[in-house]
N, C-alpha and C positions, 0 to 999 in steps of 0.2 A: 504493500500500500504506500501511497505518497505521504511524505511528511508534510501534513497540511499546514501546520503553523509556519514552517519555513516558506512554503509556497505563498501563503497570505502575505508574509513580510515582503517577499520579492515582488508580488503583485502590487503592493502599495508603493514599493520603490519604483516600479515601472511607471506609476502614475506621475512621478516627479521628474521623469526624464525629459529630454529636449523635445522640440516639435516633431522630431522623427517618430515619436511614439504618441502623437496627438490622438490617434484613434483609440488607443488604450485608455488614455486619460479621459476622453469624452465618454467612452463606453462605461467606465467605472462611475463617472459622475452621474450619468443618466440612469444607469441600472440600479444603483443603490436604493433610491427611494422606491422605485418599482418593486425591487426585490423585497424590501421591508413590508410593503403593503401586501404583496403576494404571500409572503410567509405568514403574516398575521391572519389573512383570510384562510390559508391552509390550516392553521392551528385551530381556528374556530370550527372548521369542518372536522378536523381530527377529534376535538372534544365532543362534538355531536355524534359522529358515527361510531366512535369507540366507547361511548357512554362513560366518559371520564368522570371520576368521583374523587372526593377527598380521600387521602390515604393510599391511593393506588401506588404500587411500586412499578417504576418504569425504567427499563434499560435503554439508553440512547446509544446506538452503535455509531461511532464515528462523528458524533455531533458536537455542537457548541452550546453553551448555556443561554446565549441571547435568544434563541428560538423559543425558550420556555417563559420568557418574560410576559407574554401576552396570555398565558394560561392562568386563570384565576384560582383554580382548585389547588389545594395544598397536596402536592404529589411528593412521593419519595423517589427522587430521580438519581440514577447512576449513569454517568457518562463514561463510556469506554472509548478511548482514543489512543493513538500512537504517542509515544513518550514526547512530552512537551507540546503536543498539538492543541489541546483544549485551552481556550482563553478563559481562565478562571475569573469569575466576576464577584465572588463573595456571596452568592446566593446560598442561603443556609439549607435550602431543600436539596442541594446537589452535592453528591460525592463523586470523586474522580478516580478512575481505574485506568491503568495503562495496559495495552494488550493489542492483539490482532483480532479484529472482528470476525475473521473467517475461522478462527480456531480459539474459542473462548474456553480456557480451562478453569477459570476462576469460579464458575457457577454451574450448578447442576440443572437437570431438566426441570422446566416449568418453575424456575426460580423467581420469575417476575410476573406480575399481573399482565404487563404489556412490554413488548419490544418495539422500539421506534427507530426509524432510520430515514433521514432526509438527504437525498442527493449524495449517497455514498456508494451504493452497489455498482454504479458505473465506473468507479475508480479502483475497485479491488483487484482487477486483473481480468484474465481470460475466462472462458466458459467454466473451467474447472473451479476456479476461485469463486466465481459467482454462485456456483452450485453449493460450495462449502459455506459461503455467507448465508445463503437461503436456508440451509440445514440448521445453522446455528440460530437464526431468527426463529425458526419453527420449534427448535428444541428448547430454547431459553424462555419463551413467553407463552402464557396461556392465551394471549391475543397478540396481534402485531399489526404494524402499519409501516409499509416500505414505499417510499416515493422515489421516482427517478425521472429525469427530463425526457421529453419526447423530441425526436429529431425534426418534427414538422414545424416547430416554432421558428419564425423567420430569422431571429437573431440567436445565434448559438450562445448559450449562457456562460461557457467557459472561456471562449476566445473572442467573442463579440463579432464574429464574421457572419454576414448574412448567408443563410442557406448552406452553411459549412458542410453538412453531411451529404450534400448533393454534388459537391465538387468531385471531379475525377481524382482518383488516388494520386496521380502524378502532380496535380495542381496543389493538393493539400501538402504533399511532400515538399514542394517548392517553398511554400510559406513556412513550414516547420523548420527547414534548413536555415532560412533567413532569421527566424525568431530565435533559434538556438544560440546564435552568435552573441546576443546581448542578454537574453533572458532564459538561461538554460533550465532552471527549475520550473519556471512558469511554463515553458515549452514542454517539459516532461509531463506536467499535469495535463496539458492539452492533448499531447500525443498518447497519453495513457488512458484517456477517457474512452470508454466503450459504451455508447448509448444502446439501450435495450429496447427491443420491440415489445409491443404489448403481448404478443403471443408467447414470447420467452418468459416474460414476467409471470404470466398466468401459469406456465408450466413449472416454474420454480416454486410457486406458491399455489398449489392446486386447490386448496380449500378456500382461498381468498376470493373476494370480489375485486375485480380490477376496474377502478374508476378513472375516467379521463378528466383531468383538470384542464379547463379551457380559458383562453383569454380572447375576447371578441370572436368566439366561435372556433378559434384555432387551438388544436391540442398543444398544451404547454408541458404537461407531465402526465405520467401514469402513477396511480396509487394502488398498491395491492393491500387491502385491509381485511383483517379477520378479527371480528370483535369477540370471538370465543363462543363457547356453547352456553 
């Protein structure tokens, strides 16, 4: 998995580069407010569909504490992330664990009321790693929620390029080579992103309902959710 904290720092540094990287700076400035609103709306949907209640134990795989600020219920949240990746904000509801979300040895089966994952599964690696991630989600939680971006959204969320996933492989490689010279870790994140089709997400989480999250009618992401029995 990618060292997310390091990538975030490099991404922020990229926003301070010269006009050569104006696209990245503008993309970040424009996307941050939109992303905040989208996450807030997503978390309201999460609370409703997953029947969130006070005292629930939640394991957030690969997440950050900021996403939980809009959830009013008093949850018992554990964030599992790579060493140094989680941006700790002092929220007393949250404890932090370091580890690999594809091979979680710290907790037993059904250790949590819910497992939560937001835009992580597309970063864990190839098909085998994604299957391992899905098995851990299903093993660890009595319910779960897994979100991942859809390729159909006009602006790619990781690199800011329009219709990125529809470029010929040779053209994507051209951009990757150029970006790697100045932003190697950020480029590694872009290159290591494997967007998942709806059918694959359903196959990985067979008992889940897969919901399409839309913006202006355009698929923005897919959510596999299973509220439990």
